[in-house]
N, C-alpha and C positions, 0 to 999 in steps of 0.2 A: 305276665299280664297278656291277655289276648287282645287282638286288634279291635274286636267288638266292644270290649270293656273300655279301651282307650277312647274310642269314638264317643261313647256315652259319657265318659268322664269329661271330655272337652265340651260336649253339648251342655251338660249340666253346669259346668264352670262358666260357659258363655251366658247361659240364662241368668245365673246369679250375678255375674259380673255386669251384665247389661242393665240390671234393675237396681243394683246397690246404690248408685249415685242418686237415684230418685227416692230411695227409702230412708236415707240417712241425712241428718242435718249437720253432721260433722264435716269440716273441711278436709278433703283427701281421706275421708273415712276414719281418720285417727286424730285429727286436729281438734281445735276448740269447737264447741257446739254453737251454731249460729241460730238466730231467731228465724230467719228466712234466708237460706243460702242462695247466692246469685246463680243464674243459669250458666254463667261462664265457668264457675267452679264445677258444676255438674257435667258440663261438656268436657272439661279437662279430665275429670275423673273417668268419664266414659272412654276417652281416648287411652288413658293409662291402663285401665282395666282391659281394654281391647288388646293392647300390646302384651299385657300379662297373660291373657288367654292364648294369644298367638304364640308366645314363648313356651307356654305349657304344652300346647299342641305340637310344636316343633320338637320339644324335649321328649314327649311320648313317642313321636314318630321315629326319632333317632334311636330311642331305646328298643323299639320293635324291629328296626332294620335300617336300611340306608334311607336317608332323607331325599325326597324328590325335589328337584329344583322347581321354584314357583315363579311365575311371571306376575305382572301387574294385575292381570285379570283375577288371579286368586285373591289378592289382597283387596281388590275392589268388591268382589263377591262376598268375602268374609266380613268386610266393613258393613255392607248392606244387610247381611244376615244379623250382625251384631246390633245394628240399628233397629231391625225388625223385632229382635228379641227384647229390645228396650221399650217397646210400645206399651206393655202393661204398666210399667213403672211410671212412664211419662203421663199416661192417662190418670193413674192414681194420684200423681202429684199435682198436675195442672188442670185436668179436665173434669174431675169429679165435683159434684155439687157439695158444698159445705153448708152446714146449718148456720144461718146468721142469727146472732143474738137479737132478741126483741128490743127494739128501741122505744123507750117510754115516750109518751106524748108530752110535748112541751106546754100544752095548754090545758 
């Protein structure tokens, strides 16, 4: 696998991982289906998927050659990138307009 393919693989995994918590109503993506999953669960899933993508990136980097040491700046930047990639899912879940069912008149 070339370095170019590995970079694109990590970017696609980050895009999918960042949006999955907002697209699924299942707890931790495999648990029971909820009517409306709490934001705390979605935040926990987002952190766990960020760690999974981070691990996949480190794995691909070590497969291609020697891993570079990373400081806190790298993790902060990757966290911000992951949150930025999660914006479409957040907008779809919380900010889009939903059609409200017509309420019949009481009188």
